[in-house]
Structure formats: C-alpha cells, structure tokens
N, C-alpha and C positions, 0 to 999 in steps of 0.2 A: 206532336209537340210543336208549339208555335215558334216561329223564327225569332220572336221577341224574347224568348226564354233562353236562347242559346247565346252565351256570353263569351265562350272560348272556342278556339279553332286550332287544330294541329297544323303544322306546316304542310302536311300532305293534303288536308282538306282545304287549306288556303290556296294551294296551287291548283287543286281541282276546281274550286270555285271560280278562279280566274279563267280557267279553260272553259267552264260551262258558260260563262258570260261572253265567250268568244274573243278574249283578250290575250295578247302576248304580255309577258311580264313588264316590258318597257311601257306598253300602253296602259297597263294597270297602274304602274308607278305614276305616270302623268295624271291619270284620272284621280288617283288618291292623293296627289300633291306631294309625292316623295321622290327621292332620287332613285336611279337604277340600283345603286349600291344598297340603299335601305331595303328595296324590294328583294334583292338577292339574299340579304341577311334574314328576312322574314321567311322566305321559301326554304332556306337551309336550316331554319330553326335556331339561328343565333340570337334572334330577338323575339320577344313576345308580341303576338299580334294583338293590337289594342281592341278593346270592346267596341268602340264606334265603327271600326273597320269591319269587324265580325258582323255587327248588326246591319250595316249598310249592304254588305255582300249577300247576306242571307235574305234580306228584304228584296233586293233586286232579283235574286234567283226565284224566290217565291212568287213574286209578281211579274216575272218574265219581262223585266225592264232592261233594255239595252243601254249601256252607258254611252254618253256622248263624250268621247275622249278628245281633249284639246290637241290641236296639231303641235308637233314638235317645234319649239321656237328655234329660229335660225339665229346664229351668233351674229352680232352686228359686225359689219366689215370695218376694217381698219380705215379710219377717215384720213390718216396722215399719208396714205399711199397716193 
C-alpha cells in the first residue's frame, strides 16, 4: 500500500514513526511546529493525529528522508538587568 493512501495513525504508530526518523519527542515537536505539550497529547492518544502529519511522516519514512530539526530557541535575556 502506498504511503499516500494512509490517512490515519494510532498513537503507537505515531511514536514509532518518530523513533524511526531518529527523533526524540521534543525534536519532533519543533520539526512539526507544535509545543511539547501538544506532542505529548498526540503520543498519549488524547488528540487525533492530523492527516498532514501522517502523510509527512509516512513520506519521510518511505523516502528515507532525515528531518532538519530547527535548534531550540533561547529565551531572550531580560534587558532591564
């Protein structure tokens, strides 16, 4: 079955897809543009995993594409100090 036909993913498959791509949940959250809290909710099954995320992860796994995860942004220092 083509990766393009798979439109849903269980939380277990979602967590496995993240591991297959060599990511930690926090890195996957940054890559997908979501918060760590949103990522934890997806992994625990509290939220439905959106079709675009399923398609992206399946495409990357099929084509053996490594994600380029943006670095964690540092908080700006207090300028008043």
